[in-house]
N, C-alpha and C positions, 0 to 999 in steps of 0.2 A: 504493500500500500504506500510505498515511497515516503514513509514517515508522516503520513497525514494525521496520525494520532498525536503528533508533537504540537498540541493545540495552543499552548502559550505563545510559542514562537510565531505561529500562523497569525494569531490575533495581534501580536505586537507589530508585525509587518507582513501583511498578506502578499507582498511582492516577492518574498523569499521563495525561490523555486522549490517544488516538492522534494527534489533530490537533496536539497540542502537543509531541510527542516530538522533532521535528526541532529546535525552538527550545531545548528542555530539553537536548538533546545538545550543541548549540552552546555553551550556557552552561557545561555540565560541562567541555567541552574547553578553554574559555578559562580556567576557574578551576583545573582539575586536569589539566593535559596529561599528566602521568605516568600517570594512571589510564586514559586513553582512547587508548592507542596501537594498539588493535586495532579494525579496522573490519569489521563483518560484511557481506559482500556477498552477492549472490544465489547465487553458486556455493557459497560456504561454508555458507550457510543450507540450501540443498538437500542438500548432503552431510550436514549434521548431522541433518536430518529423515530422510534415508534410513537413517542408522545409529543413530538415536536409540533409547535404551532407557529403561525405567522402573525406578525403584528401589523394591523391596518392603521397607519398613522393618520389617515384622513378622518377615520371614525373613532380613533383611540380605543381599539378593541382587538382582542386576540381571536384569530380564526384558525380553523383546521384547513387542510389543503383543498377542501371542497368549497371554501369560502363561507362556511357557517360559523 
């Protein structure tokens, strides 16, 4: 999965290419350990995808993927 689970680095800079995420995450953890105490594993990722919702900024409401 090319390090896509290296979530902190992805959110810090979404322009980091996927192949470089693992190294970027390692550097983040070395420099800022207090910010990287959460590790997104496959089970947590799948749970989030299953329950994920979209935010409608125009109406200030959470929606499912069917727009409800």
